[in-house]
N, C-alpha and C positions, 0 to 999 in steps of 0.2 A: 852299620848300614852305610848306604852310599850317601856322600856329601852333596847337598843341593847345588844345582847348577849355578854358577854366578849369574847375576842379572846382565843384560846386554847393556853396553855403554850407551849413555844418553848423548845423542848427537848435538853438539853446540854449534851455534850459528858462527860463521867466520867473523873475525873483528871487523866492524863497521857495517855489518849487514843489518837491514831494517826489516822488521815484521811487515808482511803484507798489509796493505791498508784494510780496513773493514769494508765489506761490500755495502754500497749506499743503496737505499730502496729507490725504486723507479719514482720519477717525480709524479706529484698527483695529476690527475687529468682534470681539465676544465672545459666543460661542453658549451658549445655555441648552438644556437638554433636560427633556422632561417625564417624570417618575418615577412619577406616580400621577394617576388620574383618577377620581373618585367621582361617580356621579349618584344624586340623590334617589331613594329607594326601590329602589335596586339595591345588592346586596352589594358590600362594598369588597374588591377584590382585593389592594390594598396599604394598610394602615392610615395614616392621616395624623393627626398630633396636631392636635386642635381641629376636625377636619372635620365631626363631628357637630353641634357647636355653630354651625358656619357654615352647614351645611345647614339647620339649624332656623330661620335668620333668613329663608329663603325663604317660609315658611309654605306657601301653595298656589301660589305663583309657579312657573312652568316656563318653559324649562328652568332647572333647579337643579343646578349642578355645581361641584364643588371639584377644582382641578387643583394639583398640586405641581410646581414647576419648580426645578432647580438649575444652577449653571454646569457647562458641559461639561468643564471641567478636572477633574482628579482630584488630591487629593480635593476635592470642592467646598466652598468656603469660606462660603458662604451658601445661603439657600433663599427662595422665593417662593411663597406659597400664594394663589390667586386663586379668587374666588367669583363664578359667574355666576348671576344672578337676572333671568330674563327678558332685558330689553333692557340691563340693568345688569351691568357687569364691574368688580370692584374687589379690591385686595388684601385678604384676609381679615383681616389683622391691623390694617387701617386703612380702616375702612368708608367714610370720606369723604376720598378723595385730592384733593389740590390740582387735579390735572387728571384727569378721568375717563378710564378706558380705554373705547375704542369697541367695539361689537359689530356696527355697521352701517357701511358706507362708500358714500356716494352715488355716488363715482366708479366703484364697481364696478356698473355699470349696463348696460343693453342686453343683449347676449348673455351677458356674463360673470356677471351675478347668477344667472339660472336655471340656468347650468351649474355654478356653484360651490355653490348653496344656501347653508347656514350656513357661513361660513369657519372658525368657531370649533368646528365639530362635531368628534366623535372622529376621523372620517376625512374630510379635506377632498374635497369633490366627490363622496363615496361612492366614492373611489378606493382600492381595497384595499391598493395601495402607497403611497398618499399619506401625506405627513409634514407636521406643523406644528411649526415651530421658533420659538424666541423669540431674537432677535438684538439685541444692544446696539451702538450707533455713538455713542461719546461720551455725551451725555446722553439720546439718543433711543433708543426701543425699537421694534422692527419684528417683526410676525409674518411668517414666511417659510414659504410653502406650496409644498412639493415634490410635483409631480404626475406620474404615469407614463404618462398617456395612457389608461389603462384606465378610463375614466369616461364620463359622459353625452355630453359634447361633445369627447372625445379631447384634453383639455387635458394638455400636457406642459411640464415646465420649472419655472421658479421665478416666484412671484408674492409681492411683498412689500407688506404692509399696515401702515401706522403704527398703533401701538397708541393714539394720542392725537388724531392728526389725521386728517381726511378726505382721505387721500392713499394712492394705490396705485402701484406701479412694476411694469408688466407687460412690461418690455423683455425678460425672460428667458423669456416664455411663448410657446408655439406650438401650433398645431393641425395634426396630420398634417405636421409639418415646416414649416409656414408660420408666420413670426413673426406675432405677434398684430396689429401694426399694419400688416403688409404681406400681407394676405389671410387670416390666421388668424381675425380676428374675423368676417369674412364666412362662412368655412367653419364656424365654430361655429354661426353662425345657421342654416345650411342643416341642420346635423346636428340642431340643436334642433327645428326645424320638422318634420323628418322624424319625429323621435322623438314629437312631439306628434301628428301625423297617425296614426301607427301606435297611439298610445294611444286616440285618439278612436274609431278603427275597431274596436278590440278591445272597447271599453267601451259603444258607443252603445246597444245593444239594452237594457242594463241600467239606463240612466240615466233620471232622472225628466225631465219636460218642462224644468223650470228648469235642471237640470243640462246638458241638451242645449243650451239657449239660451246658456249660459256657454261651453260648447266651441265653439258656432258663432260666437261673438264672437272667440274666440282663433283659430279657423280663418280667419276673415274677414281677419285681417292676414297671412296666408300667401298669396302670389300663386300658389303651386302647389297649393293645396288646393280651389280651385273645383269640380273634378271630384269630388273626394272628397265635398265637402259636399252636392253635388247628389244623388249616390249615397246618402248617409246620410238626406238628407231623404226619398228615395223610400222608405226602409224605415220611415217613420213612418205608413204607411198604417194604417187602423184594423184590429185583429187580428180574425181570424175568431171567431166566438161560442165562447166557452169557452177560447180561447186564453190568456187572463189578461193583466193590465196589466204594463207593465215594472216591475221592482223597483228602487228608488232605491238607490243605493250608499251 
């Protein structure tokens, strides 16, 4: 019979080479919860020590908000007070942090930006059941937005935003059951455009000429709005004598 084929030689590591280090598990997460939110010019439902002094630093800048956060474990061992001054967010106890906290993320663009609005608002995406949490992973902190689907673009699930880096993780986000990167984003755009068409149709007669031109530019970007825009333009015929001019909103 035939002799068995020789076994292939075993590759040996070159002298001095080291084995790759084992993959370390991700750091455990530590959740924080918000216990107070105080907006300038609004009565405080929960008093926060130092909040009045922090809000005074805003002067006329808006939004001006103080939030108090504590770790979710009981009893909380520490606390964090944040001051929002317009586009700036900072720990109230340290007005010049080494790494500024973000209030805008350029990666949250396209459909996600108009769907979310201000991610740091009291209710994310104006979702009545939406929740914003603060999560620590090692040295990094993230905002975690939990959305119920009851919002402008029917966003549901989880969106993570780095507190200090221009980074977002939308893997846990969906729209009507479609993952964000697998049809969800396109569906959100469709819902957003439909909402804008409805707004334009309802408001058109009360808009000034400049406002109508602004809306026309928005609708021009919607491939399904051509017929609606033609209809709205037809409604711009000069009014009958005594009918009155449109009132700007």
